[in-house]
C-alpha positions as CSV (number, residue, x, y, z in Angstrom):
1,M,11.8,26.6,-1.2
2,H,14.2,29.5,-1.7
3,E,17.2,27.2,-1.4
4,N,15.8,25.0,-4.1
5,L,15.2,27.9,-6.4
6,L,18.7,29.2,-5.8
7,A,20.3,25.8,-6.4
8,L,18.3,25.4,-9.7
9,G,19.1,29.0,-10.7
10,V,15.5,29.9,-11.4
11,E,13.1,32.4,-9.9
12,A,10.1,30.1,-10.0
13,L,9.4,26.4,-10.4
14,D,7.3,25.6,-13.5
15,L,5.4,22.8,-11.8
16,V,5.1,21.5,-8.2
17,N,3.0,18.3,-7.6
18,M,1.7,17.8,-4.1
19,R,2.4,14.1,-3.4
20,M,0.1,12.3,-1.1
21,G,-0.3,8.7,0.1
22,D,2.6,6.3,0.6
23,A,4.3,3.4,-1.2
24,Q,1.1,1.4,-1.0
25,G,-0.8,4.1,-2.9
26,P,-3.1,7.0,-2.3
27,Q,-4.6,7.3,1.2
28,P,-7.9,8.9,1.9
29,G,-8.1,12.3,3.6
30,S,-8.2,16.0,3.0
31,I,-5.4,17.6,0.9
32,A,-6.7,21.2,1.6
33,E,-4.0,22.3,3.9
34,G,-1.1,21.3,1.7
35,M,-2.8,22.7,-1.4
36,E,-3.5,26.0,0.3
37,T,0.2,26.2,1.3
38,L,1.2,25.6,-2.3
39,V,-1.3,28.2,-3.5
40,E,0.3,30.8,-1.2
41,L,3.8,30.0,-2.7
42,Q,2.2,30.3,-6.2
43,Q,0.7,33.7,-5.3
44,E,4.2,34.8,-4.2
45,G,5.4,33.9,-7.7
46,L,7.6,31.0,-6.6
47,I,5.5,28.3,-8.4
48,R,3.9,28.7,-11.8
49,N,1.6,25.6,-11.9
50,L,0.3,23.1,-9.5
51,G,-0.5,19.4,-9.7
52,V,-1.2,16.4,-7.5
53,S,0.4,13.0,-7.2
54,N,-0.5,9.7,-5.7
55,V,-4.1,10.8,-5.0
56,T,-7.6,9.5,-5.0
57,A,-10.2,10.8,-7.5
58,E,-11.9,12.5,-4.5
59,Q,-8.7,14.3,-3.7
60,V,-8.4,15.5,-7.3
61,V,-11.9,17.0,-7.0
62,E,-10.9,18.7,-3.7
63,A,-7.7,20.1,-5.2
64,R,-9.6,21.5,-8.1
65,T,-12.0,23.3,-5.8
66,I,-9.0,25.0,-4.2
67,T,-7.0,25.9,-7.3
68,P,-6.6,25.0,-11.0
69,I,-4.3,22.0,-11.4
70,V,-2.4,21.2,-14.6
71,C,-1.6,17.5,-14.0
72,V,-2.3,14.4,-12.0
73,Q,0.5,11.9,-11.4
74,N,-0.7,8.4,-10.3
75,M,0.3,4.8,-10.8
76,Y,-1.2,3.6,-14.0
77,N,-0.2,1.0,-16.6
78,L,-1.6,-2.0,-18.5
79,A,-1.9,-4.0,-15.2
80,H,-3.1,-1.2,-12.9
81,R,-6.0,0.7,-14.4
82,G,-7.8,2.0,-11.4
83,D,-7.7,5.6,-12.9
84,D,-9.5,4.8,-16.2
85,A,-12.5,7.1,-15.4
86,L,-10.3,9.8,-13.9
87,I,-8.1,9.9,-17.0
88,D,-11.1,10.4,-19.2
89,E,-12.5,13.1,-17.0
90,L,-9.1,14.9,-16.9
91,A,-8.8,14.6,-20.7
92,A,-12.2,16.3,-21.1
93,D,-10.9,19.2,-19.0
94,G,-7.5,19.5,-20.7
95,I,-5.6,18.3,-17.6
96,A,-2.5,16.1,-18.1
97,Y,-2.2,12.7,-16.6
98,V,1.4,11.5,-15.9
99,P,1.5,7.8,-15.0
100,F,4.2,6.7,-12.7
101,F,5.5,3.1,-13.0
102,P,4.3,3.1,-16.6
103,L,6.1,-0.2,-17.1
104,G,5.0,-1.8,-13.8
105,G,7.6,-0.3,-11.4
106,F,9.4,-2.8,-9.2
107,S,7.5,-5.7,-10.7
108,P,7.8,-5.2,-14.5
109,L,4.7,-6.0,-16.6
110,Q,4.5,-9.6,-17.7
111,S,1.7,-11.2,-19.5
112,D,1.1,-13.6,-22.4
113,A,-1.0,-11.1,-24.2
114,L,1.7,-8.5,-24.0
115,S,4.3,-10.9,-25.2
116,R,2.1,-12.1,-28.1
117,V,1.5,-8.5,-29.3
118,A,5.2,-7.6,-29.0
119,S,6.2,-10.7,-30.9
120,R,3.7,-10.0,-33.7
121,L,5.0,-6.4,-34.0
122,Q,8.6,-7.5,-33.7
123,T,9.4,-5.3,-30.7
124,T,9.7,-5.6,-27.0
125,P,6.9,-5.9,-24.5
126,M,8.0,-2.7,-22.8
127,A,7.8,-0.8,-26.1
128,V,4.2,-2.1,-26.6
129,A,3.3,-1.1,-23.0
130,L,4.5,2.5,-23.6
131,A,2.7,2.6,-27.0
132,W,-0.5,1.4,-25.2
133,L,-0.2,4.3,-22.8
134,L,0.4,6.9,-25.5
135,Q,-2.6,5.6,-27.4
136,R,-4.8,5.3,-24.3
137,S,-5.6,9.1,-24.1
138,P,-4.2,12.3,-25.6
139,N,-3.7,13.8,-22.1
140,I,-1.2,11.0,-21.0
141,L,2.3,12.4,-20.7
142,L,5.0,9.7,-20.3
143,I,8.2,10.1,-18.3
144,P,9.7,6.6,-18.6
145,G,13.0,5.9,-16.9
146,T,16.0,5.5,-19.1
147,S,19.0,3.8,-17.7
148,S,21.0,3.1,-20.9
149,P,21.2,3.9,-24.6
150,A,19.4,0.5,-25.3
151,H,16.6,1.5,-22.9
152,L,16.3,4.8,-24.6
153,R,15.9,3.1,-28.0
154,E,13.2,0.9,-26.5
155,N,11.4,3.9,-25.2
156,I,11.6,5.7,-28.6
157,A,10.3,2.5,-30.3
158,G,7.3,2.6,-28.0
159,A,6.6,6.2,-29.0
160,N,6.8,5.3,-32.7
161,L,4.6,2.2,-32.5
162,A,1.1,2.2,-33.8
163,L,-1.1,-0.4,-32.2
164,T,-4.1,-1.7,-34.2
165,A,-7.6,-2.1,-32.8
166,D,-6.9,-5.9,-32.6
167,D,-3.7,-5.2,-30.6
168,L,-5.6,-2.9,-28.3
169,A,-8.4,-5.4,-27.7
170,E,-5.9,-8.1,-26.8
171,L,-4.0,-5.8,-24.5
172,D,-7.3,-4.8,-22.9
173,T,-7.5,-8.3,-21.4
174,I,-4.5,-7.4,-19.1
175,G,-5.4,-6.2,-15.7
176,R,-9.1,-6.8,-16.1
């Protein structure tokens, strides 16, 4: 921890997410030991805020009984919506939700509905997918990958896109 702080030139990390599970997703089990270790580092002043990543809803509840958390980072996108209820619960409590693989990860989102909405709006399917996430809930914070200036422009287009109720209804058929 001290080496990381020194390398970054900071006295404390603003946020540390405890990552659980594996590449296949969250795995059941207690997160108490890891969270308690992070709380100790927080009490030493080395971490300002704590979050969790790649966790089940039950693990979020467990983490919150140990310490306040400021964010949850899980896989979530148009095609993978297992956290719908969790996002709503977190929003009600003012806790950020940071979806990883917002565009589908290693298998990019593809669907006829997504393509139709994008065509109608004269934009790309990825811009529509990002816009959907941003309109899904006010607590969703996006950190989309950006590998080129063109990709950055596409991400910005998604942030500036307003989807209609009809667009949202059509997109809601994806992943259901």
